[in-house]
C-alpha positions in Angstrom: 0.0 0.0 0.0 1.5 3.3 -1.0 1.9 6.4 1.2 -0.8 8.1 -0.8 -3.4 5.6 0.2 -6.1 6.6 2.6 -6.0 5.6 6.2 -6.6 1.8 6.0 -8.0 1.4 9.5 -11.4 2.5 8.2 -12.9 3.4 11.6 -14.0 6.7 13.1 -11.4 7.9 15.7 -13.8 7.3 18.6 -14.6 3.8 17.6 -11.0 3.0 17.0 -10.1 4.2 20.5 -12.7 1.9 22.1 -11.7 -1.2 20.1 -8.7 -1.1 17.7 -8.4 -4.9 17.6 -10.9 -5.6 14.8 -9.1 -3.0 12.6 -5.7 -4.4 13.3 -7.0 -7.9 12.5 -8.0 -6.7 9.1 -4.5 -5.2 8.6 -2.8 -8.4 9.6 -4.9 -10.2 7.0 -4.9 -7.7 4.1 -2.1 -5.2 4.6 0.3 -6.3 7.3 2.8 -3.5 6.3 1.0 -0.3 5.3 1.4 3.5 5.3 -1.0 5.7 7.1 -1.2 9.5 7.7 1.1 10.6 10.5 1.7 13.8 12.5 2.2 17.1 10.7 1.1 15.7 7.3 3.6 13.0 7.4 3.5 9.2 6.7 3.9 6.5 9.2 4.4 2.8 8.4 2.5 0.2 10.5 3.7 -3.3 10.9 1.1 -5.6 12.5 2.1 -9.3 12.3 3.9 -11.1 15.2 6.8 -12.5 13.3 7.4 -9.3 11.3 7.4 -7.3 14.5 9.8 -9.7 16.2 12.2 -9.6 13.3 12.2 -5.8 13.0 12.8 -5.5 16.8 16.3 -7.0 16.3 17.0 -5.6 12.8 20.0 -3.2 12.8 18.5 -1.3 10.0 15.7 -0.1 12.3 17.3 2.8 14.2 16.1 4.6 17.3 18.6 7.4 16.8 16.8 10.7 15.9 19.5 11.6 13.5 18.1 8.9 11.2 14.6 10.2 11.5 12.7 12.0 8.7 12.7 15.8 9.1 9.3 16.0 10.6 10.2 13.5 13.3 13.5 15.2 14.3 11.5 18.0 15.8 9.9 15.5 18.3 13.0 13.5 19.2 16.5 14.0 20.4 17.7 16.7 22.9 14.7 19.0 22.1 12.1 16.2 22.1 9.7 15.3 25.0 12.0 12.7 26.3 15.3 14.4 25.6 18.4 12.2 25.0 18.2 8.8 26.5 18.8 5.1 25.9 15.4 4.6 24.3 16.3 6.9 21.4 19.9 5.7 20.8 21.5 2.8 19.0 24.5 0.6 20.0 27.2 1.3 21.0 25.8 4.5 22.6 22.7 2.6 23.8 24.9 -0.1 25.3 26.9 2.4 27.3 23.9 4.2 28.7 22.0 1.0 29.5 25.0 -0.4 31.4 25.3 2.8 33.5 21.6 2.8 34.3 21.6 -0.9 35.0 24.4 -0.5 37.5 22.2 1.9 39.5 18.8 0.4 38.8 19.8 -3.1 39.7 18.0 -6.2 41.1 18.8 -5.4 44.7 17.4 -1.8 44.5 14.3 -3.0 42.7 13.6 -5.8 45.2 14.2 -3.4 48.0 11.2 -1.5 46.9 8.8 -4.4 47.3 7.8 -3.6 51.0 7.2 0.0 50.1 5.1 -0.9 47.1 3.0 -3.2 49.4 2.7 -0.4 52.0 1.6 2.2 49.4 -0.9 -0.2 47.9 -2.4 -1.1 51.2 -2.8 2.6 52.1 -4.6 3.4 48.8 -6.8 0.3 49.2 -7.7 1.4 52.7 -8.8 4.8 51.5 -10.9 3.3 48.7 -12.5 0.9 51.2 -13.4 3.7 53.4 -15.1 5.6 50.6 -16.9 2.4 49.4 -18.2 1.8 53.0 -19.9 5.2 52.8 -21.7 4.1 49.7 -19.6 6.0 47.2 -18.2 4.8 43.9 -14.5 5.0 43.5 -12.4 6.0 40.5 -9.7 3.3 40.3 -7.6 5.4 38.0 -7.6 8.6 40.1 -7.6 6.9 43.5 -5.3 3.9 42.9 -3.8 3.3 39.5 -2.4 6.8 39.1 -1.0 7.5 42.6 0.6 4.0 43.1 3.3 4.2 40.5 3.7 7.9 40.9 4.5 7.6 44.6 6.9 4.7 43.9 8.8 6.2 41.0 9.1 9.6 42.7 10.4 8.1 45.9 12.8 5.9 43.9 14.3 9.0 42.2 14.4 11.1 45.4 11.8 13.7 44.3 10.4 15.5 47.3 6.8 14.7 48.1 5.7 18.4 47.9 6.8 18.5 44.2 5.2 15.3 43.0 1.8 16.7 42.1 3.1 18.4 39.0 4.5 15.3 37.3 1.1 13.8 36.4 0.3 17.0 34.4 3.7 17.1 32.8 3.5 13.5 31.8 0.1 14.0 30.1 1.5 17.1 28.3 4.5 15.1 27.0 2.2 12.4 25.7 -0.1 14.7 23.9 -0.6 13.9 20.2 1.6 15.9 17.8 -1.1 15.8 15.2 -2.4 19.2 16.2 -0.8 22.6 17.0 -2.3 22.3 20.5 -0.6 18.9 21.0 2.7 20.2 19.8 2.5 23.2 22.1 1.5 20.9 25.0 4.6 18.7 24.4 6.9 21.7 24.2 5.6 23.2 27.5 5.7 19.9 29.3 9.3 19.4 28.1 10.3 22.8 29.3 8.6 22.7 32.6 9.6 19.2 33.6 13.1 19.8 32.3 13.6 22.9 34.4 12.5 21.1 37.5 14.6 18.1 36.9 17.7 20.2 36.0 17.4 22.0 39.4 17.0 18.6 41.1 20.1 17.2 39.4 22.1 20.2 40.5 20.9 19.9 44.1 21.6 16.1 44.3 25.0 16.5 42.7 26.1 18.5 45.8 25.0 15.8 48.3 26.2 12.6 46.6 28.6 10.7 48.8 31.3 9.1 46.5 32.3 6.8 49.3 29.0 4.9 49.2 28.5 2.2 46.5 25.6 2.5 44.0 23.4 0.2 46.1 23.8 2.3 49.2 22.9 5.7 47.7 19.7 7.0 49.1 17.9 7.2 45.8 18.3 6.3 42.1 19.2 9.8 41.0 22.1 9.9 43.5 23.2 6.5 42.2 23.1 7.7 38.6 25.3 10.6 39.5 28.0 8.3 40.8 30.5 7.2 38.1 30.9 3.6 37.2 34.3 2.4 35.9 35.2 6.0 35.3 32.1 6.7 33.2 28.8 8.4 33.9 25.8 9.8 32.0 26.2 13.3 30.6 23.9 15.9 32.0 21.6 15.8 28.9 21.6 12.0 29.0 20.8 12.1 32.7 18.0 14.6 32.2 16.5 12.5 29.4 16.8 9.3 31.4 14.9 10.9 34.3 12.1 12.0 32.0 12.0 8.5 30.5 11.8 6.8 33.9 9.1 9.1 35.1 6.9 8.8 32.0 7.5 5.1 31.3 7.6 4.2 35.0 4.2 5.8 35.6 1.9 6.1 32.6 2.3 2.5 31.4 1.5 1.1 34.9 -1.5 3.4 35.2 -2.9 2.1 31.9 -2.0 -1.5 32.7 -3.9 -1.6 36.0 -7.0 0.1 34.5 -7.0 -2.0 31.3 -6.5 -5.2 33.3 -9.3 -4.6 35.7 -11.7 -3.8 32.9 -10.7 -7.0 31.1 -11.2 -9.1 34.2 -14.6 -7.6 34.8 -15.6 -8.4 31.2 -14.5 -12.0 31.8 -16.1 -12.9 35.1 -15.0 -16.6 34.8 -11.4 -15.5 34.6 -11.8 -13.1 37.5 -13.3 -16.0 39.6 -10.5 -18.3 38.5 -7.9 -15.7 39.7 -9.6 -15.3 43.0 -9.6 -19.1 43.6 -6.1 -19.5 42.2 -3.8 -16.7 43.5 -0.9 -18.7 42.3 -1.9 -17.7 38.8 -1.2 -14.1 39.5 2.2 -13.9 37.7 0.8 -15.7 34.6 -2.4 -13.6 34.7 -0.4 -10.4 34.8 1.4 -11.4 31.6 -1.8 -12.5 29.9 -3.5 -9.3 30.7 -0.6 -7.4 29.2 -0.9 -9.5 26.0 -4.7 -9.2 25.9 -5.1 -5.4 26.6 -1.7 -3.9 27.4 -0.8 -0.3 28.1 1.2 0.0 24.8 -0.6 0.0 21.5 2.4 0.7 19.3 6.1 1.1 20.1 7.6 4.5 19.6 8.8 5.0 16.0 11.9 3.4 14.6 13.6 4.8 11.5 14.9 2.8 8.5 18.5 3.4 7.6 18.1 1.4 4.4 15.2 0.1 2.3 13.6 -2.7 4.3 11.4 -5.4 2.8 8.8 -6.8 5.1 6.0 -9.2 4.0 6.6 -8.3 0.4 6.4 -4.6 0.9 9.4 -2.3 0.8 9.6 0.4 3.5 11.8 3.1 2.0 15.0 4.3 3.7 14.4 7.3 6.0 10.8 6.2 7.0 9.2 6.2 10.4 7.9 2.8 11.4 5.4 1.9 14.3 5.5 -1.7 15.3 2.0 -2.4 16.5 2.5 -4.6 19.5 -1.2 -4.7 20.5 -1.8 -6.3 17.0 1.2 -8.7 17.2 0.0 -9.8 20.6 -3.2 -11.0 19.0 -1.8 -12.7 15.9 -3.6 -16.0 15.6 -0.8 -17.6 13.5 1.4 -17.6 16.6 -1.0 -17.4 19.6 -3.9 -19.8 19.8 -7.3 -18.3 20.2 -5.7 -14.8 20.6 -8.9 -12.9 21.3 -9.7 -15.0 24.3 -8.5 -13.9 27.7 -6.9 -17.0 29.4 -5.0 -16.3 32.6 -3.7 -19.9 32.6 -2.1 -19.5 29.2 1.7 -20.2 29.1 3.4 -16.8 29.5 6.1 -15.2 27.3 4.5 -14.8 23.9 3.9 -11.0 23.9 5.8 -7.8 23.3 4.5 -5.6 26.1 8.0 -5.5 27.5 9.6 -5.1 24.0 12.2 -7.4 22.6 15.9 -7.1 21.8 18.3 -4.5 23.1 15.5 -2.2 24.1 13.8 -4.7 26.3 12.1 -2.8 29.1 14.7 -2.2 31.9 11.9 -1.3 34.4 10.1 -4.6 33.8 10.9 -6.1 37.3 9.5 -3.1 39.1 6.4 -2.9 36.9 5.7 -6.6 37.7 6.0 -6.0 41.4 3.6 -3.0 41.2 1.1 -4.8 39.0 1.0 -8.1 40.8 0.8 -6.4 44.2 -2.0 -4.2 42.9 -4.1 -7.0 41.5 -3.5 -9.3 44.4 -4.4 -6.7 47.0 -7.5 -5.6 45.2 -8.8 -9.1 44.9 -7.9 -10.0 48.4 -9.6 -7.0 49.9 -12.7 -6.6 47.8 -15.0 -9.6 47.5 -17.1 -7.7 44.9 -15.8 -5.4 42.2 -18.3 -4.0 39.7 -18.4 -1.3 37.1 -20.3 1.8 38.3 -21.3 2.8 34.7 -22.2 0.9 31.5 -19.1 -0.3 29.7 -19.9 1.8 26.7 -19.5 5.0 28.8 -15.9 4.3 29.6 -13.6 6.8 27.9 -10.5 5.5 26.3 -7.6 7.8 25.6 -4.5 7.4 23.5 -1.2 9.2 23.7 1.9 9.5 21.6 0.0 9.3 19.1 -1.3 5.7 19.6 1.7 4.7 21.6 -0.2 4.2 24.9 -3.9 3.3 25.4 -5.8 3.5 28.6 -8.8 4.7 30.5 -9.4 8.3 31.5 -11.5 7.0 34.5 -12.7 3.7 35.9 -15.7 4.1 38.2 -16.3 1.1 40.4 -18.5 -0.2 43.1 -16.3 -2.0 45.7 -17.6 -4.2 48.6 -15.5 -5.9 51.1 -16.2 -9.6 51.8 -16.4 -10.2 55.5 -16.1 -13.8 56.8 -19.1 -15.3 58.5 -19.1 -15.2 62.3 -18.0 -18.4 63.9 -20.4 -20.0 66.4 -19.5 -19.6 70.1 -17.6 -22.5 71.5 
C-alpha cells in the first residue's frame, strides 16, 4: 500500500479508540505492512504481524537514533524532544553504554528493596478506597489507585520531594499529547520545558549531596546512584535529564494504563476473575496474559529505517518512520492460539508488552512488582468489584500518538467480603 493511500484502518477515531483490535485484525490479513497518515502531514508505516514485529525489533536497519529520522520526526526527538536524549532513542554502542550505566544503579537489589514500600503504598490506597466504598460512594480506580501508586513509587525511587510530585502527572500527560495538532505540539513543548527545568534543578541539588564513598546500592535514591561514576564513566547531564524523563513517564503512565485495562478486562470476563480469586498462584501468569490481551502499549515509539527494508513483500523506504503495532502482534492467531480470548492460565512469554531485543524494558521487574501487588491486594480486599457505569460509557484515551492506550477514568462499586461469624464454642 503506497503512502498516498487513505487511512486503511477504516474506523472513526472514537470507535478505534474503544476497540482497535478488529481494525488491526483486518490489517494483519490484508495489509500487514502499510502506510498511514502521521503527525504534521507525514507518513507512518505500520507493521502488525507477530513474526514481522519480532524480526524488526532485532533488525539493525531499524534505528532509534533521531539523526536517522525523517525531518518531521526530528522535531519531536533528540535533545529537544519530549524525552530528551536517553537510551530509548539511541543505538548501540551508545545505547549499550547508557544501559550499562543505568543498570548498575537500577539493579535487582534496589528494585527488590522497593517491594515492601510498594506493598505499603498499595495497602494505604486500598484502605482509602475501602473507606469511601463503605460510605456508599463509587471510587475511580484510575484517580484513586492506578495513578498514585506508580507515581509515589517512581518519585520516591528517584528522590523527588513529596511536595513536588503533584506536578508530574500533568507534565507526563503534556509530554504524551498527540503531535497531530498545533495544541498537542505546544503541550509537548511546554511539558518538556517545565519538567526539564524542575529536573535540572533537582540534578544540580543532588550533585552536591552525593557521597562518593557509598556504592551505588547504598545511595539514598536512584538519581544519586546515577550521579555516581561507574568504571570511570557516567551519563552526561543531557543524558541524565533524558533518562529521568523516560523513567518518570515510562515508569508511571504505562503502569496506570496496565492496571486500569487489566481490571476492565477481568470484569468483562467474570469466569477469569473468579479463577484468579480461587487460584492466586496464577497471579504472575495472569499479569502477563493481561498485558498481552489489553496492554498499556498500542504501538512502540517510532523506529527509523537506515536502508530500504522489505517486510512481508512490501518495501519500506529508507528514512521512513515505522510503528511496530505490539497490540496487534500480541493477538496474531498464527502464533498465539485463540488470541482474542483472555486466558489467565495461558503459558506466558509470547507477547511484546516489554519489548524485545536490546531495548527490552529495563523497568520490567519493578512494573511486575507493582502490577502483581495491585491485582493481588484488590482481589484479596474486595469480594465484589463492579463497574459503576455501563461499559460503553468508559472513555479510552491514547497518547503518543497511539503509543499508549488506557482509560481516562474507571468508576467502580467495591464491597469488602467479611467472613461469616464463627459460632460460640
